[in-house]
Every structure is written in C-alpha cells, then in structure tokens.
N, C-alpha and C positions, 0 to 999 in steps of 0.2 A: 852610418845610419843604424839606429837601434833596431832590435828585433821587432818592437812594437810598431815603429814607423814603417819598416819594410813590409810587415804583414798587412798593415792598413793600405799601403799602396797597391799591393797585390790584390787585395779584396776589391778596391775601387776599379782596377783594370779589368777584373773578372766581371764586375757588375756592368761596366760599359760594354764589354763584349757581348754579354747576354742581352742587353738592351738593343744592341745593333741587330742581333739575330731576330728579336721579337718584332722589330720594325720592318724586317724584310717580308714583303707581301707581294703576291702576284700582281703584275701591272696590267691595266686595261689599255688596249691599243685602239684608238678611235680615229676615224678619218671622214672627211666630207666626200660624198660620192655623188656623181651626176646620175639622176634617174630620169629616163625618158618615159613619161606617162602617156599612154594611149587611152584617151577617155571616151567613153560612150555616154553622150549627153542627150537630153530630150530633144535637142535641135540638131543632132548629128555628131559625127566623130570629130574630136579635137586632139591635138598632141602638143606637148610642151615638155621642156627639160627643166628640172629643179635640182639644185644641189641640196643634199639631205645629209644630216648628221644624226647619229644615234648615240646617246650617252647612257651609261648604266651606273647607278649608285647602289651600293650594298645596303640592304635593309633587312635585318633579321636573317632568315634563311633564304631570302630571294634578292632580287634586284629591281629597283624602280627604273624603268626605261623611259627615255624621253626622245621622241622623234621630231626633229626641227626642220622646217622647210624654209629655204632662203628665197624662193620665188613661187608665185602662184602657178597653178597648172591648168586652170580652167577659167571660164568667164560665164557671165549670165547676160542674156539679151535684155533683161530688165533689171532695174535696181533691186538689190536685196537689202531689205531693212535690217536694222540692228537686231541680232538674235535670230535671223531667218535661216542661217546656214549652220549645219552641224557636221564636223568632219570626224572620220574614224579611219583606222587602217589596221594592217597586221604587219608584224615583224617576223621574218622567217629565221628560225634558229637552226643551225646545221653544225655537224661535227659530232661531239659525244652523244648528242641526241638531236632528233629532228622534230621540231614542234613549231607551231605558229602562235604568236602572242598578240592578242588584241590590244590596241591602244586607241584612245579617244581624246578629243579636245573640247574646249568650250566653244559655244556659238560665237559668231562674229561680233566683236564688241562695238563695231561701227558699221554704218551702212556701206554697202559695196556698190559703186556706180555701175550702170549698164556697160557691158562690153569692156570691163576692166578685169585684169587677172585677179582671181580670188585668193587673198592671202590666207594660208592655212595656219591656224594657231598651233602651238606645240601640242603634240599628242603624247599621252603618257599611259603606262600600264605596268603591271608587275609580272616579272618572270621568276618562277620558282623552279630551279633545276631539279630533276629527278635522278640524273646520272652525273657522274664526275668526269672531268676532263676539259678539253679546250673546245669552245664553241664560237661560231661566228654569227653575227646578227646583220641581216640584210633587209632593206625596205621592201615591203610587199604591196599588196593591193590597197589603194586608197578609195574610200567611199565618201561622197559628199551628198548630204541630204538638204534640200532647200525648196521651200514653197511647194511641198507635197511631191517633189520629184527626187529621183536618185541618179547620181552620176557615178559611174564606176571607172576608175583609172587603174590600168594594169601596167607594170614596168615592162617596156618593150625592148630594152637593151641589155638584159641580163646584168644588172648592176653588180658591182663588187660589194663585199661586205663593208659595212661602216664601222663595226665594232667587233673586237675579239676579246673574249673573257676566258679565264681559267676558273671553273666553277666546281663546287662540291655538291653532289646530290643529297637527297634526304638521308640516305643510309650513311654517307660519309660524314655529314654534319652531325649525325647522332652517334658518332664514335665508331662507325663501321658495323652497325647492326645489320643482320641479314634476315631474309625471309626464305624459308625452305632450304634448298641445297645451294643457293647462290653464294658466291664468294663476297667478302666485304668490298665495297667500292672505295677506291682510293684515288686521289688526285693531287694536284699541286697545293691546294689549300690544306689537305691532310698533312702534306709534307711541311707546310709552314707551321701548322699546329705542333707537329713533332719537334721542329727546330725550336719553336718557342718554349716547349717543355724542356728541351736541352739547355736553352739559355737560362731558364729559371734554375735548373740544376747547378749550372756553373755559378750563379749568384749565391745559391745556398752553400755550395762547396767553399766559395770564397769566404763567406761569413764564418763557416765552421773552421776554416784555416786560421782566421783571426783569433778565434777563441782558443784554438789548440796552441798556436804560437805564443799567445799572451800567457796562457797557463804554464807553458813550458818555460817562458822567461821568468815567471814568478817562482817556479820550483828551483830554477838555476840560481836565483838570487837568495833563496831561503837557506 
C-alpha cells in the first residue's frame, strides 16, 4: 500500500472514531408507573389507579416534558360537554435539584358521559435545569377544573419516578461560568461536550496527518 493510500485510510479511521464519540450522549431512562390518585371531588372522595409515563425531549437549554395518562382517574355525575374540563398537574424533580414543574393540557375534545372515567389529555410543560447532575421525574398532584368546580387528585402510593435524566444547569450549559465564589457546575453533558471536542481534535489530527504524509511522500520522490 502506498504512503498516500495508507495515510488516507488512517484519516478515515480517525474521523469515524471522532464521529462515534460525538454521537455518545447521555441516555434518558423512562418507565410507566402506576399512580394511585386520591381525589377530592365536589361530590366526595374518589380513588383510582392510572399508569403514567413521563417523557422528556431536549429543547435548547431545557426539556419539553410530556405526562401521559393511560386511564381516567375521576368521573362526573353529569355529562361534561366538549371543552368543559381542563387538566393540569405538577411533575416533581428530585436529585441534583428539587423543583416542581407545572404541566397542562388541552380541554376535553369530546363530551364525557356521566359517571364515566374522565380521560386526561397529555400534559406538557418545560423544565429548565439550574443545576447539573442526575435527576428523577415523578408524577405529582393532578388538578381537574370542570363546570366551575375543582377536583384535586394526590398520589397516595408514593409512586416511583417515571423518568431519569442527566442534565446540565445554566452555568454548565454556558461553559462553566460562575457567580461569586461558586465553583463551575459540571455534569455528564459537560463530559459529552468535552469528549466531542476531543473527537473533533482527532479528526483534525487525522487531516493534518494526511497533509504531512502526502508532503513527505512528495519530498521523497523529488
């Protein structure tokens, strides 16, 4: 194999290795969890279990969270007309930081018959981490407003987290800037960025190697 072909092969191998490093990103671990909601309704207390899943999609410096219900958790003694019911909830964040994220959904798109479990639409909101590290997200209190009444449903079985994320706070996302005497915040995403930079360096080194070996071959033949 000539020096030129050998150097080209080495550069391609280095570029592929760098690309693999750049693709390595923290994974999100999601699960469907059973939540027993104890509801305080205008006509008395009710309780029901609904499997719930929380998903997170990275958007800019934050995450768009979606909380999905697989079963209804309450009912109405009268029919609820289209658009009469509006749901909202909170998602509890724990771990690197402890915060609650409000999420809300659209009103019911169809009428809900009397004494029928109310289907909750997907609830969404934005979580912007302020600290770096691993966090868990767990379904919190659900609120249903309908026909001028409010029903509050509280998880009564201490549900497990539905989602786990590795996040970078505002300081980490800005390159480790600090305020006052605090130390730079670092986390898994900071490490991924550092590895990505290393991968780019490998690619550049490979390209430089091609040029150096090519020029070396030209000098040897001259």
